[in-house]
C-alpha positions, 0 to 999 in steps of 0.5 A: 665584578668588572666595573664600567671602566674595564667595558667597551665606551659606547663608541665603540659598543654601537654603530651610528646606526643603533646597531653592535660593533664588530668589536661587541660581536668578536668579543662576545663569539670570542667568549669575552663578554665580560667587556661588552656593555650591558645595553648591547648584551641587550640589543644583541638579544632583541635584534635579529640583524645582530644575531645574523652578524653574530652566529658569523662571527662566531663562526670565523672565530671556530674556523680561525682556533682550528686553523691555529690548532692545525699549526701549532700540530706538527706534520708528520706526511710520509716522504718517500725515500726515493725523493730525500735521497733526490733531496740530498743530492746536489742540483748538478745531479737532480738536472742530469737526471732529469735532462731530455738526452736525446733532444739536448743532442738534437738540438748541439748537432742541429746548430752544429750543422747551422754554424758550419757555412760560417765555419767554412768561411772562417776557414779561409781566414787561418793564415792571416791569423796565425800570421797576426799572432806571430805579428804580435808574438814578435811584438811582445819579444821585442818590449821584453827585450827593451824591457830587461834592459831597463834600469826599472826592469829590477822593479816591473820584476818584483811587480808581476812577481807579487801580482802574480802570487795574490793571484795564486792566493786569490785563486786558492782561498775561492776554490778551496773545498769548504771555504766559507767565501762566497764565492765558492758557494754553488750558485755564487755569483 
């Protein structure tokens, strides 16, 4: 037998208008009427308004129980083999299979036709571009000759070798299959 200390206090049992609170309704609907004071239970038996609220609370409690039972049960929905295979394929392969190839080809053709006038205008500048590249190569050659004759050449050669070795190590580490590095994973940044 529960004593009065195990029951809900009056401020949790009754609202200011004299009807029982939602706490009482939830307790009774969930089968915990033992914690509800006797005067709240007697009010619940005699008040049509509270009885109606109790019915709605009981339906809500039953619905919540059904939802929790559904969550606890594993669902074994049949899955087609093709969907499983598609799910296992890399995103790049699935993307190519669903790519509208004709539409992409048509868009590329239109883009090339639209760029054709600009390309033809730039062909006139090809001799200037070749001259600029030749001038840059000549300047790089002269700079290399000056650096090779300086006293700092051994230090510069060592520094350049070190930078190239470190760059090679980084590239080989990043591009290694199965690398745990985030850069090597698909979709990595």
